[in-house]
N, C-alpha and C positions, 0 to 999 in steps of 0.2 A: 417579256415584251417579241410583240409582233410583229414580224419584219415586211419591210414596203414590200408595194408590189411595181415600183419602178425600175424599169431597166432600160440604159442607152440601147439605141439601135445595135451599136458592136455587138455589144453584151447579147441581147436576142439572138446574132446568128452566131456568135461563138457556141452559144447554150442549144440552138437548133444546129448547127455543125456536129455538137458531139452526141445527140439524140441520133442523129443518122449516121453517123460513124459506126455505133455500139449498135443499132437495130440492122443495118443494110452490109457492117462489112465486119466487126470484129463477132458479133454473137451468129451469125451465119459458120464461119470458122471456127469457133471454138463448138458450136454442135457438131460438125464435121469430125473434130477430135476426138471429141466424146463419143461418139458411133462410133470410130476408129479404133477405140480402147476397148469401148465395150465390146468388140467382137473379138476381143484377144484373149475372153475368157473370163476367167475371176476377176472381178473387180474389187473384192474384199482389201486386195494388198497392192491396187495397181493403179500408181500414183496419179498418171496421167487422166486415168476417167475420175476419180477423185477429187482433182486440182479441176479440172474442167467441168464438173459437176456448182464446186463452188463459185468458180467463175460466173457462168451460167449463170446463178441466185445472184449475183453482184448488177452483174450487167442489168438484170431485169428489174431488180430493185431501183437501178439506177435511172434505165427506160421509165418506170412506171411514174417514177418523182420527176423527169424534167417533162413527161407528156402531162402534165396534173400542171407542173408551175409556169408552162410555156403557156398556159392557159390562162390562168390567174394573172401574168404579170401584164403591164401596160408601158409599152413605150414612149419613152419621151424625149419629146423633139424640141432644142434649144428654141424660142421665139424672142422677136424682135426687141419686146416690154422689157426683155430681162438684162439687155444689152447695161453693162455699168456694175450688176450688183450680183450676188454670188448666188443663187439657185441650182438647180439638182446639171448635172452635166457640164456644169463649169469647171474651168481652169483656174485656179488660183494660187497665185503668188504670196509667200507671206516671209516677212522680216520675222527671224524667233530673238529672244533675249541677248544672244551673241553674236548679232548681227548678220544672220548667214541665211540666205534665201531657202527658202521648201517650197516644192509645188507638189498640189494637191488635185486631183481630180472628183470631185462627188460621182458616183455612180452610186447605181443599188445594191442590194445586199448578198444579190447572187453572183455578181462581178468585182467586187472589189480583189486590189492586189498589191501588197505593199510596195511590193518589190518597181511596179510601175508608177508608183506614183499617186493609186488611184483608192478611196478610201469610201466607205460604206456612209450613205446618206443618215444611216441610223447611228454611226459614230458619234461621241460626245464631238468630236472636233467638227463636222461634218455641223450637226448642229447647233454650234458657238458660230459657226460663218456663214451662216444662213440669211439672207436678205443685206450682208456687208455690203458697202464700197469700198472702194480704192482710199488710202488712207482712216480705214478705221481702225481700232485697239478690238482686238477679239480676245479676250478671256478663255482661258479652256482648261478644266480642271482634269485633269491625268493620275494617274497610279503615282504618279512621282512626283503631285503638289500641285498648284496653281502655275500656267503656262502663258504670259502677255507674248501677241502677237501684232503684228502690222501687214494690215494688206496692202497689197503694194502694186499688184496687176489680177484684173480679172480679164478671161478669153472666152468664149465659145467657139468648138473648131466646126 
């Protein structure tokens, strides 16, 4: 399944910040340490040199990915007509079967973080929530089986 190309402004800023950090701070620092390690002579058993070269490859791979991905992403800003319904960027509070409240935010596939309550717009939960309103029942198929939830609050920051 293809990833959505949507992202929140905060998510785009985080990826852009990571790209700038890797390119302007970390890469020059690692390049310098690799040069210093190379100057010490025998590179075949020089752990600092070997690790540095490996880290540079990782940084370069991530930089290439971020540059291409940031070009493809579309920042989505909440619009007035979305109020009251669940769409991209919404915070949604749900009541589960045990009458416990859970809150999620629907975000892009490049920025989700379950610990922060952010779920990918491409996830089964988010797909089931799209277009729902307060008091709507939502049935989500999960690996543990079907879950029934009720939408009790929707907001956009």
